[in-house]
py3Dmol code that shows the C-alpha trace and the ligand (Angstrom):
import py3Dmol

protein = """\
ATOM      1  CA  MET A   1      61.381-240.613  19.380  1.00  0.00           C
ATOM      2  CA  ALA A   2      63.995-238.279  17.949  1.00  0.00           C
ATOM      3  CA  PHE A   3      63.387-234.538  17.987  1.00  0.00           C
ATOM      4  CA  GLU A   4      65.460-231.566  16.849  1.00  0.00           C
ATOM      5  CA  ASN A   5      63.627-228.642  18.393  1.00  0.00           C
ATOM      6  CA  ILE A   6      62.131-230.044  21.572  1.00  0.00           C
ATOM      7  CA  ARG A   7      63.205-232.336  24.415  1.00  0.00           C
ATOM      8  CA  ILE A   8      61.066-234.840  26.283  1.00  0.00           C
ATOM      9  CA  GLU A   9      61.982-236.170  29.714  1.00  0.00           C
ATOM     10  CA  SER A  10      59.847-238.473  31.796  1.00  0.00           C
ATOM     11  CA  GLU A  11      60.167-239.263  35.465  1.00  0.00           C
ATOM     12  CA  GLY A  12      57.637-241.012  37.689  1.00  0.00           C
ATOM     13  CA  GLY A  13      54.649-240.105  35.530  1.00  0.00           C
ATOM     14  CA  VAL A  14      55.668-236.447  35.102  1.00  0.00           C
ATOM     15  CA  VAL A  15      56.706-235.592  31.546  1.00  0.00           C
ATOM     16  CA  THR A  16      58.654-232.401  30.830  1.00  0.00           C
ATOM     17  CA  LEU A  17      58.398-230.988  27.312  1.00  0.00           C
ATOM     18  CA  THR A  18      61.068-228.372  26.632  1.00  0.00           C
ATOM     19  CA  ILE A  19      60.860-226.155  23.547  1.00  0.00           C
ATOM     20  CA  ASP A  20      64.558-226.138  22.796  1.00  0.00           C
ATOM     21  CA  ARG A  21      65.718-223.673  20.105  1.00  0.00           C
ATOM     22  CA  PRO A  22      67.591-221.263  22.357  1.00  0.00           C
ATOM     23  CA  LYS A  23      69.342-219.595  19.382  1.00  0.00           C
ATOM     24  CA  ALA A  24      65.944-218.261  18.272  1.00  0.00           C
ATOM     25  CA  LEU A  25      64.720-217.891  21.866  1.00  0.00           C
ATOM     26  CA  ASN A  26      62.602-221.023  21.303  1.00  0.00           C
ATOM     27  CA  ALA A  27      60.444-219.364  18.652  1.00  0.00           C
ATOM     28  CA  LEU A  28      57.766-221.674  17.273  1.00  0.00           C
ATOM     29  CA  ASN A  29      58.275-222.523  13.622  1.00  0.00           C
ATOM     30  CA  THR A  30      56.377-225.157  11.649  1.00  0.00           C
ATOM     31  CA  ALA A  31      58.948-227.867  12.375  1.00  0.00           C
ATOM     32  CA  THR A  32      58.789-227.217  16.124  1.00  0.00           C
ATOM     33  CA  LEU A  33      54.994-227.182  16.198  1.00  0.00           C
ATOM     34  CA  ARG A  34      54.940-230.482  14.277  1.00  0.00           C
ATOM     35  CA  GLU A  35      57.341-231.991  16.804  1.00  0.00           C
ATOM     36  CA  VAL A  36      55.154-230.827  19.691  1.00  0.00           C
ATOM     37  CA  GLU A  37      52.165-232.343  17.927  1.00  0.00           C
ATOM     38  CA  ARG A  38      53.980-235.666  17.556  1.00  0.00           C
ATOM     39  CA  ALA A  39      55.233-235.610  21.150  1.00  0.00           C
ATOM     40  CA  LEU A  40      51.713-235.050  22.496  1.00  0.00           C
ATOM     41  CA  ALA A  41      50.381-237.917  20.369  1.00  0.00           C
ATOM     42  CA  GLU A  42      53.145-240.190  21.655  1.00  0.00           C
ATOM     43  CA  LEU A  43      53.035-239.303  25.359  1.00  0.00           C
ATOM     44  CA  PRO A  44      53.675-242.361  27.535  1.00  0.00           C
ATOM     45  CA  ALA A  45      50.405-243.986  28.616  1.00  0.00           C
ATOM     46  CA  ASP A  46      51.274-243.503  32.285  1.00  0.00           C
ATOM     47  CA  THR A  47      51.692-239.703  31.968  1.00  0.00           C
ATOM     48  CA  ARG A  48      50.040-238.082  34.984  1.00  0.00           C
ATOM     49  CA  ALA A  49      51.218-234.499  34.496  1.00  0.00           C
ATOM     50  CA  LEU A  50      52.940-232.534  31.739  1.00  0.00           C
ATOM     51  CA  ILE A  51      55.277-229.608  32.365  1.00  0.00           C
ATOM     52  CA  VAL A  52      56.003-227.291  29.414  1.00  0.00           C
ATOM     53  CA  THR A  53      59.061-225.040  29.552  1.00  0.00           C
ATOM     54  CA  GLY A  54      61.718-223.355  27.415  1.00  0.00           C
ATOM     55  CA  GLY A  55      65.362-224.311  26.824  1.00  0.00           C
ATOM     56  CA  GLY A  56      68.251-221.960  27.608  1.00  0.00           C
ATOM     57  CA  ASP A  57      68.244-219.286  30.272  1.00  0.00           C
ATOM     58  CA  LYS A  58      66.412-216.472  28.557  1.00  0.00           C
ATOM     59  CA  ALA A  59      63.102-217.494  27.090  1.00  0.00           C
ATOM     60  CA  PHE A  60      60.066-219.669  27.617  1.00  0.00           C
ATOM     61  CA  VAL A  61      59.068-219.067  23.986  1.00  0.00           C
ATOM     62  CA  ALA A  62      59.642-215.672  22.296  1.00  0.00           C
ATOM     63  CA  GLY A  63      56.738-216.153  19.908  1.00  0.00           C
ATOM     64  CA  ALA A  64      55.878-217.656  16.589  1.00  0.00           C
ATOM     65  CA  ASP A  65      58.917-217.604  14.320  1.00  0.00           C
ATOM     66  CA  ILE A  66      58.970-214.166  12.677  1.00  0.00           C
ATOM     67  CA  ALA A  67      61.675-215.206  10.190  1.00  0.00           C
ATOM     68  CA  GLU A  68      59.393-217.974   8.917  1.00  0.00           C
ATOM     69  CA  MET A  69      56.252-215.809   8.907  1.00  0.00           C
ATOM     70  CA  VAL A  70      57.658-212.724   7.180  1.00  0.00           C
ATOM     71  CA  ALA A  71      57.094-213.940   3.604  1.00  0.00           C
ATOM     72  CA  MET A  72      54.032-216.142   4.145  1.00  0.00           C
ATOM     73  CA  SER A  73      51.119-215.878   1.755  1.00  0.00           C
ATOM     74  CA  GLY A  74      47.592-215.766   3.108  1.00  0.00           C
ATOM     75  CA  THR A  75      47.195-219.476   2.396  1.00  0.00           C
ATOM     76  CA  GLN A  76      50.425-220.350   4.172  1.00  0.00           C
ATOM     77  CA  ALA A  77      49.434-218.184   7.144  1.00  0.00           C
ATOM     78  CA  ARG A  78      46.094-219.992   7.346  1.00  0.00           C
ATOM     79  CA  GLU A  79      47.896-223.353   7.387  1.00  0.00           C
ATOM     80  CA  PHE A  80      50.375-222.125   9.993  1.00  0.00           C
ATOM     81  CA  GLY A  81      47.538-220.781  12.152  1.00  0.00           C
ATOM     82  CA  ALA A  82      45.586-224.019  11.796  1.00  0.00           C
ATOM     83  CA  LEU A  83      48.634-226.025  12.871  1.00  0.00           C
ATOM     84  CA  GLY A  84      49.177-223.854  15.947  1.00  0.00           C
ATOM     85  CA  HIS A  85      45.502-223.983  16.888  1.00  0.00           C
ATOM     86  CA  ARG A  86      45.432-227.765  16.459  1.00  0.00           C
ATOM     87  CA  VAL A  87      48.517-228.294  18.616  1.00  0.00           C
ATOM     88  CA  PHE A  88      47.344-225.957  21.371  1.00  0.00           C
ATOM     89  CA  ALA A  89      43.839-227.476  21.348  1.00  0.00           C
ATOM     90  CA  THR A  90      45.395-230.927  21.708  1.00  0.00           C
ATOM     91  CA  LEU A  91      47.475-229.674  24.623  1.00  0.00           C
ATOM     92  CA  GLU A  92      44.409-228.132  26.234  1.00  0.00           C
ATOM     93  CA  SER A  93      42.422-231.360  25.813  1.00  0.00           C
ATOM     94  CA  LEU A  94      44.960-233.747  27.352  1.00  0.00           C
ATOM     95  CA  ALA A  95      43.391-235.779  30.143  1.00  0.00           C
ATOM     96  CA  CYS A  96      46.320-235.072  32.452  1.00  0.00           C
ATOM     97  CA  PRO A  97      46.983-231.653  33.986  1.00  0.00           C
ATOM     98  CA  THR A  98      49.470-229.419  32.173  1.00  0.00           C
ATOM     99  CA  ILE A  99      51.758-226.881  33.818  1.00  0.00           C
ATOM    100  CA  ALA A 100      53.621-224.055  32.084  1.00  0.00           C
ATOM    101  CA  ALA A 101      56.950-223.332  33.768  1.00  0.00           C
ATOM    102  CA  MET A 102      57.431-219.850  32.330  1.00  0.00           C
ATOM    103  CA  ASN A 103      61.160-219.370  32.668  1.00  0.00           C
ATOM    104  CA  GLY A 104      61.681-216.182  30.629  1.00  0.00           C
ATOM    105  CA  PHE A 105      60.209-214.284  27.684  1.00  0.00           C
ATOM    106  CA  ALA A 106      56.724-215.535  26.821  1.00  0.00           C
ATOM    107  CA  LEU A 107      55.702-213.340  23.926  1.00  0.00           C
ATOM    108  CA  GLY A 108      53.088-213.795  21.227  1.00  0.00           C
ATOM    109  CA  GLY A 109      52.815-217.510  20.478  1.00  0.00           C
ATOM    110  CA  GLY A 110      54.802-218.179  23.656  1.00  0.00           C
ATOM    111  CA  LEU A 111      52.168-216.613  25.881  1.00  0.00           C
ATOM    112  CA  GLU A 112      49.521-218.351  23.786  1.00  0.00           C
ATOM    113  CA  LEU A 113      51.258-221.661  24.524  1.00  0.00           C
ATOM    114  CA  ALA A 114      51.208-220.933  28.259  1.00  0.00           C
ATOM    115  CA  LEU A 115      47.538-219.941  28.041  1.00  0.00           C
ATOM    116  CA  ALA A 116      46.727-223.381  26.603  1.00  0.00           C
ATOM    117  CA  CYS A 117      48.131-225.006  29.776  1.00  0.00           C
ATOM    118  CA  ASP A 118      46.051-225.599  32.903  1.00  0.00           C
ATOM    119  CA  LEU A 119      48.371-223.920  35.403  1.00  0.00           C
ATOM    120  CA  VAL A 120      51.017-221.258  34.775  1.00  0.00           C
ATOM    121  CA  TYR A 121      53.905-220.504  37.155  1.00  0.00           C
ATOM    122  CA  ALA A 122      56.467-217.855  36.274  1.00  0.00           C
ATOM    123  CA  SER A 123      60.043-217.158  37.232  1.00  0.00           C
ATOM    124  CA  GLU A 124      60.774-213.690  38.581  1.00  0.00           C
ATOM    125  CA  LYS A 125      62.478-212.836  35.296  1.00  0.00           C
ATOM    126  CA  ALA A 126      59.580-213.857  33.056  1.00  0.00           C
ATOM    127  CA  LYS A 127      58.222-211.161  30.770  1.00  0.00           C
ATOM    128  CA  MET A 128      55.079-211.707  28.781  1.00  0.00           C
ATOM    129  CA  GLY A 129      52.767-210.074  26.322  1.00  0.00           C
ATOM    130  CA  LEU A 130      51.077-210.238  22.934  1.00  0.00           C
ATOM    131  CA  PRO A 131      53.107-207.802  20.773  1.00  0.00           C
ATOM    132  CA  GLU A 132      51.691-208.947  17.408  1.00  0.00           C
ATOM    133  CA  VAL A 133      50.031-205.655  16.445  1.00  0.00           C
ATOM    134  CA  GLY A 134      53.514-204.112  16.450  1.00  0.00           C
ATOM    135  CA  LEU A 135      54.344-206.565  13.661  1.00  0.00           C
ATOM    136  CA  GLY A 136      51.232-205.670  11.716  1.00  0.00           C
ATOM    137  CA  VAL A 137      49.289-208.818  12.625  1.00  0.00           C
ATOM    138  CA  ILE A 138      47.186-210.095  15.520  1.00  0.00           C
ATOM    139  CA  PRO A 139      47.686-213.105  17.821  1.00  0.00           C
ATOM    140  CA  GLY A 140      47.125-216.187  15.688  1.00  0.00           C
ATOM    141  CA  PHE A 141      47.282-219.149  18.060  1.00  0.00           C
ATOM    142  CA  GLY A 142      44.238-218.428  20.244  1.00  0.00           C
ATOM    143  CA  GLY A 143      45.573-215.439  22.184  1.00  0.00           C
ATOM    144  CA  THR A 144      42.629-213.127  21.596  1.00  0.00           C
ATOM    145  CA  GLN A 145      40.295-215.846  22.888  1.00  0.00           C
ATOM    146  CA  ARG A 146      42.165-217.532  25.737  1.00  0.00           C
ATOM    147  CA  LEU A 147      43.642-214.308  27.175  1.00  0.00           C
ATOM    148  CA  THR A 148      40.165-212.750  27.255  1.00  0.00           C
ATOM    149  CA  ARG A 149      38.820-215.722  29.194  1.00  0.00           C
ATOM    150  CA  VAL A 150      41.630-215.489  31.739  1.00  0.00           C
ATOM    151  CA  VAL A 151      41.947-211.735  32.376  1.00  0.00           C
ATOM    152  CA  GLY A 152      38.644-210.346  31.026  1.00  0.00           C
ATOM    153  CA  LYS A 153      37.750-208.399  27.923  1.00  0.00           C
ATOM    154  CA  MET A 154      39.014-204.947  28.838  1.00  0.00           C
ATOM    155  CA  ARG A 155      42.427-206.069  30.123  1.00  0.00           C
ATOM    156  CA  ALA A 156      42.831-208.347  27.072  1.00  0.00           C
ATOM    157  CA  LYS A 157      42.097-205.413  24.793  1.00  0.00           C
ATOM    158  CA  GLU A 158      44.650-203.278  26.624  1.00  0.00           C
ATOM    159  CA  LEU A 159      47.340-205.961  26.292  1.00  0.00           C
ATOM    160  CA  VAL A 160      46.589-206.759  22.640  1.00  0.00           C
ATOM    161  CA  PHE A 161      46.152-203.130  21.501  1.00  0.00           C
ATOM    162  CA  THR A 162      49.298-201.843  23.269  1.00  0.00           C
ATOM    163  CA  GLY A 163      51.416-204.986  22.833  1.00  0.00           C
ATOM    164  CA  GLU A 164      52.790-204.059  26.253  1.00  0.00           C
ATOM    165  CA  ARG A 165      55.157-206.464  28.006  1.00  0.00           C
ATOM    166  CA  LEU A 166      54.270-207.332  31.601  1.00  0.00           C
ATOM    167  CA  ASP A 167      56.707-208.414  34.258  1.00  0.00           C
ATOM    168  CA  ALA A 168      55.858-211.463  36.347  1.00  0.00           C
ATOM    169  CA  ALA A 169      54.602-209.486  39.359  1.00  0.00           C
ATOM    170  CA  LYS A 170      52.109-207.508  37.252  1.00  0.00           C
ATOM    171  CA  ALA A 171      51.063-210.707  35.480  1.00  0.00           C
ATOM    172  CA  LYS A 172      50.292-212.286  38.829  1.00  0.00           C
ATOM    173  CA  GLU A 173      48.338-209.213  39.898  1.00  0.00           C
ATOM    174  CA  ILE A 174      45.967-209.597  36.929  1.00  0.00           C
ATOM    175  CA  GLY A 175      45.665-213.380  37.273  1.00  0.00           C
ATOM    176  CA  LEU A 176      47.707-214.265  34.203  1.00  0.00           C
ATOM    177  CA  VAL A 177      50.109-216.445  36.210  1.00  0.00           C
ATOM    178  CA  LEU A 178      49.383-218.238  39.458  1.00  0.00           C
ATOM    179  CA  ASP A 179      52.636-217.666  41.322  1.00  0.00           C
ATOM    180  CA  VAL A 180      56.030-216.083  40.787  1.00  0.00           C
ATOM    181  CA  VAL A 181      59.096-217.923  42.075  1.00  0.00           C
ATOM    182  CA  PRO A 182      62.867-217.337  41.909  1.00  0.00           C
ATOM    183  CA  ALA A 183      64.294-218.529  38.589  1.00  0.00           C
ATOM    184  CA  ASP A 184      66.382-221.312  40.123  1.00  0.00           C
ATOM    185  CA  GLN A 185      63.351-222.720  41.944  1.00  0.00           C
ATOM    186  CA  LEU A 186      60.849-222.682  39.081  1.00  0.00           C
ATOM    187  CA  MET A 187      61.204-226.282  37.915  1.00  0.00           C
ATOM    188  CA  ALA A 188      61.292-227.605  41.497  1.00  0.00           C
ATOM    189  CA  HIS A 189      58.138-225.622  42.215  1.00  0.00           C
ATOM    190  CA  CYS A 190      56.343-227.011  39.144  1.00  0.00           C
ATOM    191  CA  LYS A 191      57.468-230.546  39.971  1.00  0.00           C
ATOM    192  CA  ALA A 192      56.227-230.110  43.549  1.00  0.00           C
ATOM    193  CA  VAL A 193      52.813-229.049  42.207  1.00  0.00           C
ATOM    194  CA  ALA A 194      52.836-232.071  39.876  1.00  0.00           C
ATOM    195  CA  GLY A 195      53.745-234.221  42.896  1.00  0.00           C
ATOM    196  CA  LYS A 196      50.619-233.031  44.706  1.00  0.00           C
ATOM    197  CA  LEU A 197      48.487-233.978  41.683  1.00  0.00           C
ATOM    198  CA  LEU A 198      50.085-237.419  41.527  1.00  0.00           C
ATOM    199  CA  LYS A 199      48.621-238.302  44.916  1.00  0.00           C
ATOM    200  CA  ASN A 200      45.083-237.875  43.597  1.00  0.00           C
ATOM    201  CA  GLY A 201      42.955-240.034  41.332  1.00  0.00           C
ATOM    202  CA  PRO A 202      43.923-239.459  37.679  1.00  0.00           C
ATOM    203  CA  LEU A 203      40.448-240.289  36.385  1.00  0.00           C
ATOM    204  CA  ALA A 204      38.926-237.821  38.840  1.00  0.00           C
ATOM    205  CA  ILE A 205      41.362-235.089  37.818  1.00  0.00           C
ATOM    206  CA  ALA A 206      40.629-235.761  34.134  1.00  0.00           C
ATOM    207  CA  GLN A 207      36.872-235.474  34.714  1.00  0.00           C
ATOM    208  CA  ALA A 208      37.287-232.366  36.882  1.00  0.00           C
ATOM    209  CA  LYS A 209      39.374-230.798  34.111  1.00  0.00           C
ATOM    210  CA  ARG A 210      36.697-231.630  31.563  1.00  0.00           C
ATOM    211  CA  ALA A 211      33.916-230.184  33.749  1.00  0.00           C
ATOM    212  CA  ILE A 212      35.842-226.942  34.299  1.00  0.00           C
ATOM    213  CA  GLU A 213      37.089-226.573  30.704  1.00  0.00           C
ATOM    214  CA  TYR A 214      33.788-227.206  28.958  1.00  0.00           C
ATOM    215  CA  GLY A 215      31.687-225.746  31.776  1.00  0.00           C
ATOM    216  CA  ALA A 216      33.545-222.423  31.693  1.00  0.00           C
ATOM    217  CA  ASP A 217      32.241-221.763  28.191  1.00  0.00           C
ATOM    218  CA  ALA A 218      28.687-222.967  28.916  1.00  0.00           C
ATOM    219  CA  ASP A 219      25.842-221.363  30.827  1.00  0.00           C
ATOM    220  CA  LEU A 220      25.495-222.364  34.494  1.00  0.00           C
ATOM    221  CA  ARG A 221      22.704-224.896  33.978  1.00  0.00           C
ATOM    222  CA  ALA A 222      24.519-226.704  31.169  1.00  0.00           C
ATOM    223  CA  GLY A 223      27.719-226.619  33.212  1.00  0.00           C
ATOM    224  CA  ASN A 224      25.971-228.152  36.197  1.00  0.00           C
ATOM    225  CA  VAL A 225      24.510-230.914  34.020  1.00  0.00           C
ATOM    226  CA  LEU A 226      28.016-231.616  32.762  1.00  0.00           C
ATOM    227  CA  GLU A 227      29.273-231.801  36.340  1.00  0.00           C
ATOM    228  CA  GLN A 228      26.555-234.284  37.297  1.00  0.00           C
ATOM    229  CA  GLN A 229      27.469-236.483  34.339  1.00  0.00           C
ATOM    230  CA  THR A 230      31.214-236.375  34.924  1.00  0.00           C
ATOM    231  CA  PHE A 231      30.651-237.005  38.661  1.00  0.00           C
ATOM    232  CA  ALA A 232      28.473-240.053  37.980  1.00  0.00           C
ATOM    233  CA  ALA A 233      30.876-241.373  35.344  1.00  0.00           C
ATOM    234  CA  LEU A 234      33.515-241.908  38.031  1.00  0.00           C
ATOM    235  CA  PHE A 235      31.364-244.295  40.078  1.00  0.00           C
ATOM    236  CA  GLY A 236      32.198-247.898  39.474  1.00  0.00           C
ATOM    237  CA  SER A 237      35.785-247.053  38.540  1.00  0.00           C
ATOM    238  CA  GLU A 238      38.544-248.783  40.492  1.00  0.00           C
ATOM    239  CA  ASP A 239      39.848-245.360  41.534  1.00  0.00           C
ATOM    240  CA  GLN A 240      36.508-244.356  43.084  1.00  0.00           C
ATOM    241  CA  ARG A 241      36.239-247.611  45.049  1.00  0.00           C
ATOM    242  CA  GLU A 242      39.884-247.413  46.106  1.00  0.00           C
ATOM    243  CA  GLY A 243      39.748-243.722  47.101  1.00  0.00           C
ATOM    244  CA  MET A 244      36.701-244.165  49.301  1.00  0.00           C
ATOM    245  CA  LYS A 245      37.784-247.531  50.756  1.00  0.00           C
ATOM    246  CA  ALA A 246      41.201-246.094  51.608  1.00  0.00           C
ATOM    247  CA  PHE A 247      39.545-243.240  53.491  1.00  0.00           C
ATOM    248  CA  LEU A 248      37.348-245.630  55.472  1.00  0.00           C
ATOM    249  CA  GLU A 249      40.326-247.897  56.196  1.00  0.00           C
ATOM    250  CA  LYS A 250      42.415-244.872  57.261  1.00  0.00           C
ATOM    251  CA  ARG A 251      45.197-245.481  54.749  1.00  0.00           C
ATOM    252  CA  ALA A 252      46.597-243.696  51.694  1.00  0.00           C
ATOM    253  CA  ALA A 253      44.884-244.592  48.418  1.00  0.00           C
ATOM    254  CA  THR A 254      46.732-246.303  45.587  1.00  0.00           C
ATOM    255  CA  PHE A 255      45.194-245.125  42.333  1.00  0.00           C
ATOM    256  CA  THR A 256      45.621-246.990  39.063  1.00  0.00           C
ATOM    257  CA  GLY A 257      43.733-244.713  36.697  1.00  0.00           C
ATOM    258  CA  ARG A 258      41.172-247.432  35.955  1.00  0.00           C
TER     259      ARG A 258
END
"""
ligand_1 = """\
61
LIG
N 60.988 -215.293 15.863
C 62.186 -215.533 15.283
N 63.376 -215.246 15.854
C 63.348 -214.713 17.078
C 62.146 -214.416 17.751
C 60.912 -214.741 17.101
N 59.716 -214.541 17.652
N 62.443 -213.860 18.948
C 63.792 -213.809 18.994
N 64.330 -214.314 17.878
C 65.746 -214.453 17.555
C 66.348 -213.087 17.214
O 66.059 -212.748 15.873
C 67.816 -213.342 17.452
O 68.335 -214.070 16.365
P 69.811 -213.706 15.771
O 69.761 -212.279 15.382
O 70.744 -213.989 16.938
O 69.966 -214.651 14.628
C 67.790 -214.290 18.631
O 66.482 -214.864 18.688
C 68.041 -213.586 19.954
O 67.118 -212.529 20.050
P 67.575 -211.022 20.388
O 68.961 -210.751 19.920
O 66.499 -210.130 19.880
O 67.568 -211.075 21.977
P 67.325 -209.858 22.989
O 67.672 -210.390 24.346
O 67.978 -208.615 22.519
O 65.752 -209.603 22.929
C 63.408 -210.256 22.875
C 64.873 -210.575 23.369
C 62.544 -211.440 23.263
C 62.929 -208.994 23.571
C 63.467 -210.031 21.342
O 64.167 -211.137 20.750
C 62.119 -209.918 20.725
O 61.483 -208.866 20.830
N 61.669 -210.980 20.046
C 60.445 -210.963 19.293
C 59.299 -211.073 20.227
C 57.992 -211.019 19.497
O 57.659 -209.996 18.818
N 57.191 -212.111 19.619
C 55.957 -212.195 18.983
C 56.158 -212.910 17.700
S 54.702 -212.790 16.691
C 49.394 -216.107 13.042
C 49.932 -217.136 13.770
C 50.698 -216.854 14.862
C 50.963 -215.546 15.220
C 50.421 -214.517 14.485
C 49.628 -214.802 13.406
N 48.622 -216.385 11.917
C 48.458 -217.739 11.506
C 48.047 -215.351 11.151
C 51.833 -215.286 16.322
C 52.664 -214.243 16.218
C 53.765 -214.079 17.132
O 53.997 -214.814 18.059
"""
view = py3Dmol.view(width=600, height=400)
view.addModel(protein, "pdb")
view.setStyle({"model": 0}, {"cartoon": {"style": "trace"}})
view.addModel(ligand_1, "xyz")
view.setStyle({"model": 1}, {"stick": {}})
view.zoomTo()
view.show()
């Protein structure tokens, strides 16, 4: 698959998707979002983890593309917003875990992209925020919703109303990123996390992700029903038999994802 604005690399079940328009600090325009959409639809069947990062040495993603948005009509903005929402929802719904390796500026749509990933790790030089109100608009790719669910309503309001840019340490303090690592160790760190996931049953991780994702937006009783169903759904799978047999036989499990 040929792409102009992104790169896809795959190694041992870990796919790395790099938004790669360093001249525009990896800003998301329609063409880039369409390429991400296509890449997600065409992920290799054996993908066990996806790492999302930015090309060049400055930015993860500096936002939606302001040069493309400046002259949009309301109808075009609706289409652009729908595309972004669709792509980020697809990313969020992947069965495999997704990791944002936030290697620099993650502003506007860039932070929204990270927020659609399961786990976010930042380099020490990452800077993030939702500065859209300074451009006369509001976050349009899910930022008002996903940020609120991660950091709470009041902190989300502060960040969206002020458009303030946080450094990585402050972002970690408020739970917006999991860990902060030196820039030259970020990818190794994310790959090491992916390596830990690879040892576990992919079907189990997929069901756990589903229970947490859907359960987080449900009331406790509905969430617990969902957990019971996803738990039961794993029984009878080859992975469940293999995982438990391997424990009893005191050996490492070999999971097939079936
Ligand atoms: N869009 C387009 N180009 C961008 C860009 C962006 N978001 N960010 C940077 N660039 C371009 C710059 O224009 C510059 O291009 P040239 O002048 O070289 O042609 C190049 O990248 C390098 O940027 P700088 O020269 O500015 O680099 P600096 O190191 O000086 O500054 C910076 C880095 C990240 C602080 C600065 O570039 C910056 O402030 N960038 C804009 C950040 C930003 O405001 N991001 C939020 C974008 S708004 C919606 C849908 C979506 C959204 C809203 C509504 N609807 C459907 C309604 C989402 C909105 C956003 O994400």
